Every structure is written in structure tokens, then in C-alpha cells.
C-alpha positions in Angstrom: 115.9 87.4 87.3 118.4 90.2 88.0 117.8 93.0 90.5 117.0 95.7 88.1 114.5 93.6 86.2 112.9 92.6 89.5 112.7 96.2 90.6 111.2 97.5 87.3 108.7 94.7 87.3 107.6 95.5 90.9 107.4 99.2 90.2 105.1 98.5 87.3 103.0 95.9 89.1 102.4 97.9 92.2 102.5 101.3 90.5 104.8 102.3 93.3 108.2 103.9 94.0 107.8 103.4 97.8 110.4 101.5 99.7 109.6 100.5 103.3 112.5 100.6 105.7 112.2 97.8 108.2 114.2 99.5 110.9 112.9 97.8 114.1 113.3 99.4 117.6 112.1 96.8 120.2 111.1 99.7 122.5 108.5 100.8 120.0 106.9 97.4 119.5 103.8 96.3 121.4 104.4 94.5 124.6 104.3 90.7 124.2 105.3 87.5 126.0 107.0 86.3 122.8 110.8 86.1 122.6 112.6 89.1 121.2 113.2 87.4 117.9 109.5 86.4 117.6 108.4 89.9 118.4 110.5 91.4 115.7 109.5 88.8 113.1 105.8 89.1 114.0 106.0 92.9 113.7 107.7 92.8 110.4 105.3 90.2 109.0 102.4 92.5 109.9 104.0 95.4 108.0 104.8 93.3 105.0 101.3 91.8 104.9 99.8 95.2 105.1 102.0 96.8 102.4 103.1 94.2 99.9 100.8 95.5 97.1 101.9 99.1 97.6 105.7 99.0 97.6 108.6 98.5 95.2 111.1 97.2 97.8 111.8 96.5 101.4 115.0 97.8 103.1 115.9 96.3 106.4 118.9 98.1 108.0 121.2 95.5 109.5 122.2 97.7 112.4 118.7 97.6 113.9 119.0 93.8 114.1 122.6 93.4 115.0 122.1 95.5 118.1 120.0 92.6 119.5 122.7 90.0 119.0 121.8 86.5 117.7 118.1 87.0 118.3 118.1 90.1 116.1 120.2 88.5 113.4 117.9 85.5 113.4 114.9 87.8 113.1 116.6 89.5 110.1 117.1 86.2 108.4 113.5 85.1 109.0 112.2 88.5 107.8 114.0 88.2 104.5 112.9 84.6 104.2 109.3 85.7 104.8 109.5 88.4 102.1 111.0 85.9 99.6 108.4 83.2 100.4 105.3 85.5 100.4 106.1 88.2 97.8 108.2 88.9 94.7 109.4 92.2 96.1 113.2 93.0 96.1 115.0 93.2 99.4 117.7 95.8 99.8 120.0 95.0 102.8 121.2 98.3 104.2 124.7 97.4 105.5 127.0 100.1 104.0 129.9 97.8 103.6 133.3 98.6 102.0 136.7 97.2 102.8 139.8 95.8 101.2 139.1 93.2 98.6 139.1 89.9 100.5 137.1 91.4 103.4 134.6 92.8 100.9 134.3 89.4 99.3 133.3 88.0 102.7 130.8 90.8 103.3 129.3 90.2 99.8 129.0 86.5 100.4 127.3 87.2 103.7 124.8 89.6 102.1 124.0 87.6 99.0 124.4 84.0 100.0 123.5 83.9 103.7 121.0 86.7 104.0 119.8 86.3 100.4 119.4 90.0 99.8 118.7 91.2 96.3 120.8 94.3 96.7 123.1 96.0 99.3 124.3 99.4 100.2 128.1 100.0 100.1 130.6 102.7 101.0 132.9 103.8 98.1 135.6 105.5 100.3 138.2 102.8 99.7 137.7 102.7 95.9 136.8 100.3 93.2 138.6 97.2 94.5 136.6 97.4 97.7 133.4 97.3 95.7 134.3 94.9 93.0 133.5 91.7 95.0 129.9 93.0 95.3 129.7 94.0 91.7 130.8 90.5 90.7 127.4 89.3 91.8 126.0 90.5 88.5 122.3 89.6 89.3 122.4 91.6 92.5 122.0 95.3 93.0 124.8 97.4 94.6 123.9 100.9 95.9 126.9 103.2 96.5 126.6 106.0 99.0 126.8 109.2 97.0 125.1 112.0 98.9 123.3 111.0 102.1 120.5 112.7 104.0 122.3 113.3 107.3 123.7 116.7 108.3 127.2 115.4 108.4 127.2 114.7 104.7 128.5 118.2 104.3 131.8 117.2 105.9 133.0 115.2 102.9 130.3 114.2 100.5 129.2 117.6 99.2 132.7 118.0 97.8 133.0 114.6 96.1 129.4 113.5 95.2 129.7 114.3 91.5 132.9 112.4 91.3 131.2 109.4 93.0 128.4 109.6 90.4 130.9 109.8 87.5 132.7 106.8 88.9 129.5 104.9 89.3 128.6 105.5 85.6 132.0 104.2 84.6 131.9 101.2 86.9 128.4 100.0 85.9 129.7 97.4 83.4 127.1 94.8 84.5 124.2 97.1 84.9 123.8 96.3 88.6 124.9 99.5 90.2 122.9 102.3 91.8 123.4 105.3 94.1 122.1 106.4 97.5 121.1 110.0 97.4 119.2 111.8 100.2 115.8 113.5 99.5 117.0 116.4 101.7 119.3 117.7 99.0 117.0 118.2 95.9 119.3 120.4 93.9 122.2 117.9 94.2 119.8 115.1 93.5 118.9 116.8 90.2 122.6 117.0 89.3 123.2 113.4 90.1 120.3 112.3 88.0 121.7 114.3 85.1 125.0 112.4 85.4 123.4 109.0 85.7 120.0 109.2 83.9 119.1 105.5 84.2 120.8 104.2 87.3 118.4 103.3 90.1 118.6 105.8 93.0 117.8 104.8 96.5 116.4 107.9 98.1 116.0 108.1 101.9 115.0 111.2 103.8 111.3 111.8 103.1 108.9 111.7 106.0 110.5 112.1 109.4 113.7 113.6 107.9 111.7 116.2 106.0 112.6 115.6 102.4 110.1 117.2 100.0 108.2 114.7 98.0 107.5 116.9 94.9 111.2 117.9 94.6 112.3 114.3 95.1 110.1 113.0 92.3 110.9 115.8 90.0 114.6 115.5 90.4 115.1 111.8 91.2 112.7 109.9 88.9 114.1 109.0 85.4 112.5 110.0 82.1 110.4 106.8 82.1 108.9 107.5 85.5 111.0 105.0 87.5 114.4 104.0 88.8 113.8 105.9 92.0 113.3 104.0 95.2 111.9 106.4 97.7 112.4 105.1 101.3 110.3 105.8 104.4 111.0 103.9 107.6 109.7 105.3 110.9 107.1 107.3 109.1 105.4 104.1 107.9 106.2 101.2 110.3 105.3 103.1 113.5 102.3 104.8 112.0 98.9 104.1 113.5 97.9 102.5 110.2 101.0 101.5 108.2 99.0 100.5 105.2 97.2 103.8 105.0 100.4 105.7 105.4 102.1 103.7 102.7 99.2 104.2 100.3 99.2 107.9 101.1 103.0 108.2 100.3 102.5 106.1 97.1 99.7 108.3 95.9 101.6 111.5 96.7 104.6 110.3 94.7 102.4 109.2 91.8 100.6 112.6 91.8 103.9 114.2 90.9 105.3 111.3 89.0 102.4 111.3 86.5 102.4 115.1 85.9 
């Protein structure tokens, strides 16, 4: 099953547009005598068990694992293996890759063959040939950074985001391309959705970053009530009750989604 079919099926099954970002900070985890890798894996498994019927995707950010060296990378591999073995929920590996062709081919092989991700995030700055190796995996999703939620997006992205969206529409020959658009920029999100009415949008920035849920749903969801993957990381995984927090976000989204 290709990524988009898997995403649409999960959205329907769980009635959810919530994506949980598994961005682990070892300093925020409970004290334990376990090894570093075991602590991360155990923590992630707890989050997944608590939320697997409430989400449409999981998004581990590779940087939060790479910072811990081999132990962190091992934990990332085991986390994805666990998601694959225990659920049918897509995994978006947040790596933001993008390089000359043969380097991107290696990055794509790593993401899709070694880590077994269902989708990745990529940086379009170097143009189509830097993204083509990812797009050649036609059953996998590829999310291009379009307009991100960080303040520094204004330095470059606000002047080119429409061009990026136009290019994405043109490049989407295999139907496996999506865009990353921050919830903190609702008017721009609306314009992007108008350019790409059916592409999946990965939308970070709700919760801790302050993105408005109502505006995000209104401007980011497509006409069929889907194709928006609304991510929350810290706001869920470090909540006192991650399941309750996930359900709360899902219900808030659905309140506006179903209007």
C-alpha cells in the first residue's frame, strides 16, 4: 500500500488528523536504571500504546535521536520497528534532507530501506534533481519544506513559498508528494491549499508553538476533510496524560473539521 492510501485509511479509521511527534529529550524522561536506548524505546512505546487509536501518523525527528549517537539511532530504529509491528499507522521520518543527486539517493535509501519510514521531509533548496531520488520511491511520501513555523522562515521562505507550492504541483507525477506548512501562518496556509488542493500537508506549530487550531483546520484541510497532518510533539508526549491530550486535540480538530 502506498503512503497516501495508508494515510487516508488511517485518517478514516481513527477519525483523526493528529500526528504525534516523537521528539525525545532524555532529560525530560523519568529516571531509570535502563540503558539510554532502553529508556527512549520504553518511553516511545508508552506513547504509542496510549495513542495508536487516536492518530493518523507518528513523526520522529531524527535529530533528537542522532544527538545520542549509536544508542539514539538504535532507539529510533526500534521505535519504528515497534510502530510497524504493533500498528498500521504511517511513520514520517523528519530528516529534512536535500543534496546533489547521488547523495540524496543515499539519504533516500537510508530513510526508506534502513529506517523503513513511510515518508520523509526534504529541503527543496537545491532543486528537483536533489529531490528526485526520494520521489523515485513511488510508494513512499515526500514532504517538501514550503513555509515552516519558525520565526526565521521570513528570511527566505515567505518570498518563495508560492513558487515551492507551484513546483510541488508540477513535480507530483507519482502522487507521493506533500508539503510542510506551519500552523503559525494561517493566511499563507490558505493560499498554499488553494494552489495544491489535494496534496497532503504536514502542519507543525499547534500547541507549544501557538498555532490556532480553528484556522489551521479551516485553511489546511482539503474539501473532503482530510489530507492535513496536524503535528504536536512536546504538547503531547510530555503531557501528564498523553492519551487525554491527544484525544483533546483530535476532538478540537474534528469540531472545526466537521462544521
